[in-house]
N, C-alpha and C positions, 0 to 999 in steps of 0.2 A: 504494500500500500504506500501511497505517496504522501499522506497526511496523517497526523494524529489529531483526533477530534475529541476535545474534552467536554463532557457533559456532567450534570449533577444538579442537585437541588440548589436553590438560591443560597448564596453565601458559602458554597462548598469550596470556593477558591479557584474557580475556572480561569479567571483572568490572572490572578496571582501566580498560579502554577504555570499557566500558558506562557507568560513572559519569561519565567525562569527556565522553562524547558526549551523555549525557542533560543534563548541565549546559550544554554548549555549544549544544545544539539546543532547550533549555528543554522537555524531555520527561520523562516519568516513567521512572525506572529500575527494572527488575525483574530480580532474580537468582533463577533457578529453584532453585539450590542452597539459598538462604535459604528459599524457599517450601517446599522438600522438608523441610528441618529443622523448620520450623514445623508442617507436616502431621504429621511423625513425633511431635513433642511433643504435638500434639492427640490423636493416635491411641494413643500408648503412654505418655503422661504422663511422658516422659523426654527431657531435653534432650541431644541428640547432634549431632555434626558429620556431614556426609555420609560422611566416611571411617569414622567410628565406626558409623554405620548400616549401611554396606556390610559391615564386619567382623562386626558383631553379628547382623544379620538375613540377610545373604547377598545375592547379586546379584539374585535373582528378586524378593524383597521390595523391594529398592532400586529396581529398574526399574519395578515396579508403582507405587510412590509417585511416581516421576518422571513416569510416564505420566499419573497423576491430576493432577499439577501442570501438565503441558502442556495437558491438556483444560481446566483452569480458566482458561487464558489466552484462550480463544476470543473473548470479548467485549471484550478489552482493545484500546485504540487509543492512538495517539500515545505509544508507549513504546519504549524501548531495552531489549531483553530479552537477558540474558546466560544462555546455556544451560550446563548441566553438560556435561562433555566427552563423555559417552556418550549424551546425549539423542537425538542424530540417528541412532543405530544402529537405532532402532525405526521401521519403515515407517509405522506409524500416527501416531507423533509427527511424522515428516517431513511427512506429508499435512496434518496440522493446522497445522504451522508455516508451510508454504507458503501456506496459506489466509489466515493472519493477518498476514503481513508479508513483507518482503524479507530473504532469508537473506544474511548476510555472513560469509564464511569468513576468519577471522583466521589467516593463514598465517605461521608463524614458522620460522626455521631450526632444523634438528634439533639442532645443537650448543647453541643457546640454550635450547631446551626441556629437553634432557638436563641441562644445568647447573642450571636452575631446579628441576626435579623431584628431582634427586638432592641438592640442597643442604639441603633440609628433612627433616622426618620421612618415613619410607618410606610411600608411598601405599598405600592399602588393596589396590589391584589389583596391587601389586608384592610379591614375597617379600623378606623381610629377608636371605635367604641370598645372593641375587645380583640386586640391584636394577638393575644395569647391563644384564645380560642381559634382564631383564624389560622394561626400557625399550625396548631394541632390538626385542624381539618386539612390544611394544605399538605402537611407531611403525610397524613393518612391516605389522602387521594393520590399523591404523586409517587410516593415511595414504591408501591407495587409496579407502577409503570416503568420507572427507572430500573428496577431490579430485573425486569423481564426483557430489557433490550439487550440483544447479543452484543457483548463487549468484553474488554479487559477491565478488571475491577482493581482499583487502588484504594485500599483501606487506609485513608490518610492518618488516622489516629495511631496506626501500627507502624508507620514508616517515617523516617527522618528525610530531610531534603535530598541527601546523597542517594538513599535507596529509591526514592521516587524518580529521580533523574536517571539512575542506572536502569530501573525497570522500564522506563519509557524509551531509553536507548535500545534496550533489548527488543522491545516491541517494534520500534521503528526500523531497526536494522535486521529484524527477523532472527535474532540470536537465541 
């Protein structure tokens, strides 16, 4: 495969690890959330974060933009691609992603994700009324989906940076 594609729940470290892996493996780093924001800017002449796009335009428009971003990756090679958390929920996206690279599921402990997600501003897909309940529902709904995607799995809580990088090198180079 010519790309490593990182996916996982929100706050699992896709961008964080993607940048480190790209540097360590001397590959190009692509963040689909950044591409989505750029596409939104081009289309609507307005600079917004993914969260703002989701709130302002709704999930349907957001997912359409995300799908267009995924389709734009078809000819990319030798890249580390960090996906937005929900990109793998769409069957067509998954089909494309499996064709262009090896999927790597960044699995993080529930408590760690919860702490990270609830520490900052409330995510667009959580209500400000009860974000803890919303996180629990989000986790319960999404975890089985992620667990059933054919992929390499990295249990982040069990690995240090060196082991994560070495494991990704093995996957990329087929060792």
